N, C-alpha and C positions, 0 to 999 in steps of 0.2 A: 472681545476687546470692548472696553467701555471708555468713552471720552469724558473727562471731568474738568480739567483746567481749574483746579481748586488750590488755594494756598495751603501749604503745610508748614509746620514748625520743624526746623532743623537746627542743630547746634551751630552757632556762628563760627566761621573760619574753617569749617570742615567741608572740603570739596574733593570728591563728592561726600555727602553726609554718611556717617556710619549708622545713623538712626534718624527716624523722623516720626512726627505725630500728625495723624490725619483722622479727622472725625472722632476725636477723643480716644484713638487707639494708637499705641506705640508699636512701631515696626523697627526691627533690627535688620540692617542691610547685610546679607550673607556674602554677596559678591557683586561686582559691577560686570555686567555681561557685555555691554557695549557703550560707547559714548560718541557724540558728534557735535559739531558746531554749525549753527545756522546764522548767517549774517543777514540782517535786514537790508532794506534798500538804503545804502549809505548816503545816497544823494538826498534822502529825506531824513537823515540822522536817526534812522531806526537802529535799535540796539542789536548787539550780538547776543545770542542765546546759546547756552551750552546744555545739551540733553544727555541724560544718563539712563540707560536701561539697567535696572537693578533687580536682583533676586532678593526679596525681603520677606520677613515673617513676623507675624504677631503671635500672641499666645494661642489663637484658635484658627489661624489661616496662614497660608503662604502663597506667594505668586510673583509675577513679574510686574514691575511698576516703572513707568516712564516719568522721570523727574526732570524739571527744567530749572536752571539757574538764570534768573533775569535780574539785571541791575536795577530795574525800575520796580518790579513786582516781588522780588525775593524768590523763594523756592515755590514751585508749583508741582502738583501731581497732575500730569497731563493725561495719562492713560493707565488703565489696569487691564492686563491680559489674563483672560480666563484659562 
């Protein structure tokens, strides 16, 4: 597993996205394996974040990717599982 926390490009309005672009590579989401919600410290007005574990593939690779939807930062690729 590798931690990235890098922004990705995903089609607007798709939750979860069916595809995304990361580091100039296009990935197609084959399926959503799991999802969960993390609520920040509400007393500090921290945002709620929604996480998706997806099985996705590019032309030359496939794997599990943890994506995060953040109202402040947009879509992030959090982790890649080897």
